[in-house]
C-alpha positions in Angstrom: -68.2 -48.3 30.6 -67.2 -44.6 30.5 -69.7 -41.8 30.6 -69.6 -39.4 27.7 -68.1 -36.6 29.9 -65.4 -39.0 31.1 -64.5 -40.2 27.6 -64.5 -36.6 26.4 -62.1 -35.5 29.2 -59.8 -38.4 28.7 -59.7 -38.0 24.9 -58.7 -34.3 25.3 -55.5 -35.2 27.2 -54.7 -38.8 26.3 -54.1 -40.4 22.9 -54.3 -43.9 24.5 -55.5 -45.4 27.7 -56.8 -48.8 28.8 -60.3 -49.4 27.4 -61.1 -52.0 30.0 -60.6 -49.6 33.0 -63.1 -47.2 34.6 -62.5 -43.5 34.6 -61.5 -43.7 38.3 -59.1 -46.5 37.7 -57.3 -44.6 34.9 -56.9 -41.5 37.0 -55.8 -43.5 40.0 -53.2 -45.2 37.9 -52.0 -41.9 36.6 -51.8 -40.5 40.2 -49.9 -43.5 41.5 -47.1 -43.9 38.9 -43.8 -44.1 40.9 -41.7 -42.0 38.6 -44.6 -39.6 37.9 -43.9 -39.3 34.2 -44.9 -42.4 32.2 -47.1 -45.5 32.2 -47.0 -48.2 29.6 -50.7 -48.3 29.1 -51.3 -44.5 29.1 -50.1 -42.2 26.4 -50.3 -38.4 26.6 -50.9 -36.0 23.8 -47.7 -34.3 22.8 -48.7 -30.9 24.2 -48.7 -32.4 27.7 -46.0 -35.1 27.4 -43.6 -33.2 29.6 -46.1 -32.9 32.5 -46.2 -35.4 35.4 -49.1 -37.9 35.0 -50.6 -36.7 38.3 -50.9 -33.1 36.9 -52.5 -34.3 33.7 -55.0 -36.3 35.8 -56.0 -33.0 37.4 -56.4 -31.5 33.9 -58.6 -34.4 33.0 -60.8 -34.1 36.1 -61.1 -30.3 35.6 -62.2 -30.9 32.0 -64.8 -33.5 33.0 -66.2 -31.2 35.7 -66.5 -28.4 33.1 -68.3 -30.6 30.6 -70.7 -31.8 33.3 -71.5 -28.2 34.3 -72.0 -27.3 30.6 -74.3 -30.2 30.1 -76.4 -29.2 33.1 -76.6 -25.6 31.9 -77.8 -26.8 28.5 -80.6 -28.8 30.1 -81.7 -25.6 31.9 -81.2 -23.2 29.0 -81.7 -25.7 26.1 
């Protein structure tokens, strides 16, 4: 099951991904695609469709990290 921060980050960059995989499995799949551009089970949003999957995986992880930091700040300031 995906955590809210993981689901949010994936949804910002991907329009489709395997629902039965963990966040780590999805990113690992993206980083290990041989041709670096496509995977049948992962569909990128149009704005990043010309980026290698490994680069989009980094965008996703950066987004997740930012969301987690924001959530931590809201607990402190909220």
